[in-house]
C-alpha positions in Angstrom: -4.4 -28.9 -13.2 -8.0 -29.8 -13.5 -10.7 -27.4 -12.2 -12.2 -28.2 -8.9 -16.0 -28.2 -9.3 -19.0 -29.0 -7.3 -22.5 -29.8 -8.6 -25.6 -27.7 -7.9 -29.3 -28.5 -8.1 -29.7 -26.4 -11.2 -27.5 -28.8 -13.2 -24.8 -26.0 -13.4 -21.5 -26.1 -11.6 -19.9 -23.8 -9.1 -16.1 -23.8 -8.6 -15.1 -24.4 -5.0 -11.6 -23.0 -5.3 -9.4 -20.9 -7.5 -6.0 -21.7 -8.9 -3.5 -18.8 -9.0 -1.3 -19.7 -12.0 1.3 -17.0 -11.3 2.8 -14.5 -13.8 1.3 -15.1 -17.2 3.7 -16.2 -20.0 6.6 -17.0 -17.7 5.2 -19.9 -15.5 8.3 -22.1 -16.2 10.8 -19.7 -14.8 8.8 -17.4 -12.5 10.3 -19.0 -9.4 13.5 -17.1 -10.2 11.7 -13.9 -9.3 11.0 -15.2 -5.8 14.4 -14.1 -4.5 14.2 -10.4 -5.4 10.5 -10.4 -4.2 11.5 -12.0 -0.9 14.3 -9.5 -0.4 11.8 -6.6 -1.1 9.3 -8.1 1.4 11.9 -8.6 4.1 13.4 -5.2 3.6 9.9 -3.7 3.7 9.1 -5.4 7.0 12.5 -4.7 8.6 12.7 -1.1 7.5 9.1 -0.2 8.6 9.7 -1.9 12.0 12.9 0.1 12.4 11.0 3.3 11.6 8.3 2.5 14.2 10.9 1.6 16.9 12.8 4.8 16.2 9.7 7.0 16.3 8.6 5.5 19.6 12.0 5.7 21.3 13.3 9.1 20.1 11.5 12.1 21.8 12.7 14.4 19.0 10.4 12.5 16.6 7.3 12.8 18.7 5.8 15.1 16.1 2.6 14.8 13.9 4.6 14.4 10.7 6.4 11.3 12.2 3.2 10.0 13.7 1.7 9.9 10.2 4.8 8.2 9.0 4.5 5.6 11.7 0.9 4.9 10.7 2.0 4.7 7.0 4.6 2.1 8.1 1.8 -0.1 9.7 -0.3 0.2 6.6 2.7 -0.7 4.4 3.4 -3.8 6.4 -0.2 -4.8 6.2 -0.3 -4.4 2.4 2.9 -6.3 1.8 1.9 -9.2 4.1 -1.6 -9.4 2.5 0.0 -10.7 -0.8 3.6 -11.7 -0.4 3.4 -14.9 1.7 0.9 -16.4 -0.9 3.1 -15.3 -3.8 6.2 -16.8 -2.3 4.2 -20.0 -1.5 3.2 -20.2 -5.2 6.8 -19.8 -6.4 8.5 -22.0 -3.9 5.9 -24.7 -3.1 3.6 -24.6 -6.1 0.8 -23.8 -3.6 -1.5 -22.4 -6.2 -4.9 -23.3 -4.8 -6.9 -20.7 -2.8 -10.4 -21.1 -1.5 -13.1 -18.6 -2.6 -13.5 -17.0 0.9 -9.7 -16.6 1.2 -9.6 -15.0 -2.3 -12.4 -12.6 -1.6 -10.8 -11.7 1.8 -7.5 -10.9 -0.1 -9.4 -8.7 -2.5 -11.0 -6.8 0.4 -7.6 -6.4 2.3 -5.8 -5.1 -0.8 -8.5 -2.5 -1.5 -8.5 -1.5 2.2 -4.8 -1.1 2.6 -4.3 0.7 -0.8 -7.1 3.1 0.1 -5.6 3.7 3.6 -2.2 4.4 2.1 -3.8 7.0 -0.2 -5.7 8.5 2.8 -2.5 8.7 4.9 -0.8 10.6 2.0 -3.7 13.0 2.2 -3.2 13.5 5.9 0.5 14.1 5.4 -0.2 16.7 2.7 -2.6 18.4 5.1 0.0 18.4 7.8 2.6 20.0 5.5 0.0 22.6 4.4 -0.7 23.7 8.0 3.0 23.7 8.9 4.0 25.9 6.0 0.9 28.1 5.4 -0.2 28.5 9.0 2.9 27.8 11.1 1.7 29.8 14.2 -1.6 27.8 14.3 0.1 24.4 13.7 0.4 23.3 17.3 -3.2 24.1 18.0 -4.6 22.5 14.8 -2.5 19.3 14.3 -2.9 17.7 17.7 -2.7 14.1 18.9 -6.5 14.1 19.0 -6.7 15.2 15.3 -4.2 12.5 14.3 -6.3 9.9 16.2 -9.5 11.1 14.6 -8.0 11.2 11.1 -6.6 7.6 11.5 -10.0 6.3 12.7 -11.7 8.1 9.8 -9.3 6.5 7.3 -9.9 3.0 8.7 -13.7 3.4 8.7 -13.8 5.0 5.3 -11.7 2.4 3.6 -13.1 -0.5 5.6 -16.7 0.3 4.7 -16.2 1.6 1.1 -14.1 -1.5 0.2 -16.9 -3.9 1.2 -18.9 -3.8 -2.0 -15.9 -5.0 -4.1 -15.6 -8.5 -2.6 -19.3 -8.8 -1.9 -20.2 -8.2 -5.6 -17.4 -10.5 -6.7 -18.7 -13.3 -4.4 -22.2 -12.9 -5.9 -20.9 -13.8 -9.4 -21.5 -17.3 -10.8 -18.2 -19.1 -11.4 -19.4 -22.1 -13.3 -16.5 -23.4 -15.4 -13.0 -21.9 -15.3 -11.1 -21.4 -12.0 -7.5 -20.7 -13.2 -6.5 -17.1 -12.6 -3.6 -15.8 -14.6 -2.2 -13.9 -11.7 -0.4 -14.5 -8.4 -2.9 -12.7 -6.3 -6.6 -12.3 -6.2 -7.4 -9.1 -8.1 -11.0 -8.0 -8.5 -10.9 -7.8 -12.3 -8.8 -11.0 -12.6 -11.2 -13.0 -10.5 -14.5 -11.7 -12.0 -13.2 -12.3 -15.5 -13.9 -16.0 -14.8 -17.5 -15.3 -14.0 -20.1 -16.9 -16.4 -22.6 -14.0 -15.8 -20.3 -11.1 -16.6 -18.4 -8.6 -14.5 -19.9 -5.3 -15.5 -21.3 -4.4 -12.0 -17.8 -5.2 -10.5 -16.0 -3.0 -13.0 -18.4 -0.1 -12.5 -18.1 -0.5 -8.7 -14.3 -0.5 -8.8 -14.2 2.5 -11.1 -16.6 4.5 -8.9 -14.7 3.6 -5.7 -11.3 4.5 -7.4 -12.6 8.0 -8.3 -14.5 8.5 -5.0 -11.6 7.5 -2.7 -8.3 7.8 -4.5 -9.5 10.5 -7.0 -10.7 12.8 -4.2 -7.5 12.1 -2.2 -5.3 13.0 -5.1 -7.4 16.1 -5.9 -7.1 17.4 -2.3 -3.3 16.6 -2.2 -2.8 18.6 -5.4 -4.8 21.5 -3.9 -2.7 21.4 -0.7 0.6 21.6 -2.7 -0.8 24.4 -4.9 -1.5 26.4 -1.7 1.9 25.4 -0.3 3.7 26.6 -3.5 1.8 29.8 -3.5 2.7 30.5 0.2 6.4 29.6 -0.4 6.7 31.9 -3.4 5.6 34.8 -1.2 8.6 34.2 1.1 11.3 36.9 0.8 14.2 34.6 1.7 15.3 32.0 -0.9 16.8 29.9 2.0 13.5 29.8 3.9 11.6 28.8 0.7 14.1 26.0 0.0 13.9 24.8 3.6 10.1 24.8 3.4 10.0 22.8 0.2 12.6 20.3 1.4 10.3 19.2 4.1 7.8 18.2 1.4 10.3 16.5 -1.0 10.1 13.0 0.5 6.3 13.1 0.5 6.1 14.3 -3.1 8.4 11.5 -4.4 6.2 8.8 -2.8 3.0 10.4 -4.0 4.3 10.7 -7.5 5.3 7.0 -7.6 2.1 5.7 -5.9 -0.4 7.5 -8.1 1.6 7.2 -11.3 1.6 3.4 -11.0 -2.1 3.4 -10.1 -2.8 5.3 -13.3 -0.6 3.1 -15.4 -2.2 -0.1 -14.0 -5.7 1.3 -14.7 -4.7 2.3 -18.3 -3.2 -1.2 -19.1 -6.4 -2.9 -17.8 -8.7 -0.6 -19.8 -6.6 -1.0 -22.9 -6.7 -4.8 -22.5 -3.0 -5.1 -23.5 -1.9 -8.1 -25.6 0.9 -8.6 -23.1 -1.0 -9.7 -19.9 2.3 -10.0 -17.9 2.6 -6.2 -17.9 -0.5 -5.3 -15.8 -0.1 -8.3 -13.6 3.6 -7.6 -12.8 2.8 -3.9 -12.2 0.0 -4.9 -9.9 2.3 -7.1 -7.8 5.1 -4.5 -7.7 2.7 -1.7 -6.8 1.8 -3.7 -3.7 5.4 -4.5 -2.6 7.6 -1.6 -3.8 6.0 1.3 -1.9 6.2 -0.6 1.5 10.0 -1.0 0.9 10.5 2.4 -0.9 8.7 4.6 1.6 11.2 4.0 4.6 14.2 4.4 2.4 13.1 7.7 0.9 12.3 9.1 4.3 15.5 7.8 5.8 17.7 9.2 3.0 16.0 12.6 2.9 15.1 13.3 6.5 17.9 14.4 8.8 15.9 14.0 12.0 15.0 10.4 11.1 18.7 9.5 10.3 19.7 10.9 13.7 17.0 8.8 15.3 18.3 5.7 13.7 21.8 6.5 15.0 20.4 6.9 18.6 18.5 3.6 18.4 21.6 1.7 17.1 23.9 3.4 19.7 21.4 2.5 22.5 21.3 -1.1 21.3 25.1 -1.3 21.2 25.4 0.2 24.7 23.0 -2.4 26.0 24.8 -5.2 24.3 28.2 -4.0 25.7 26.8 -3.8 29.2 25.5 -7.4 29.0 28.9 -8.6 27.7 30.9 -6.9 30.5 32.0 -9.4 33.1 30.5 -8.8 36.6 33.2 -7.7 39.2 
C-alpha cells in the first residue's frame, strides 16, 4: 500500500496517517490468530463484568481487597478495549489505516492503563501488608475514603505522567515511511518512523518506566518482605499458611505482569533479529492480564467463588419466577 503523504511549504512531506501492517513476518496468515485473540478479549470483558456484578451484589465482598479487585477489573477492560477492536479490524477487515491523532491517543491510553494496573497492584500489596502486619488497625486505616483517594491518585498520576509520551511522539517529523510493523500504536514503533530521530522519546519512556512502574515494583517488593517477616514470627504454621494464602493470587498476577514488562523491554533494547517476538509479547501483555486476573482470583479465592454461586442462583431464581404461569 502506498504511503499517504501531504506536502508542506518546506518542500518536505508529512504523513497524514499510519498503516498498521500487523504481526511482522506472518502477514499472510495472521488472520488465523484473530479467533484466539477474540476469545481472550470476550473472556476478559465477560469475566471482569461478572466480577464487578458479584462484588456489587454480594454484601460479604464489600471489603477493601475486593474493592481494589473491582477497580482492577475496570482498568483491565479499558486496557483490552484500547487495543483489541483495532487489532481484530486489521485481521478481519484489513482496516490497517489509522490517523495520527488516533494513533497518539492509543499510545496515551495504553501507557495510562498499564501504569494504572501497576498502581492498583501496589494498592493491593499495601492492603495485604496492613491486613497481615497490623490487623487490629486495618479497619481504621484501609477505609472507603482511603480507597477513593488512592484511586483518584492513581488516575491523576498516570493521566499526567503519561502525557509527555504522545506529545513528544506527535512533535516528531514523519516525512517518508508510514508503515508500522505492528498491530497497535506503540511509542517506539511509531517514533522509529520519524526522520529526526527518536532519542527524546526513548529517554522519556525509560524515565517514566523507572519512575512509575519501577517505584511501584520496589514498594510492592518491600511490602512482601515485611509481610514475610511478620508471617515468620507467627507461632502457628496454620496461621502462617492462611496469611500467605490471601496473598497468593496477588503474587501470581504481579509476577506475570512485571516479568513480561521486563522481557518486552529487554527484547526492545537488544533489537532482536526476530521482530515478531517483541510485537507479539506487547500484544499479549495487553490482553492476557485482563483475561487472566479474574480467572486467578476466581480459582484461588473461596469468597469470590461463593459470590459467583449467589449471583448465578439469584439469576436462576428470577428466571424461574418469570417462567411460572400466573394463577
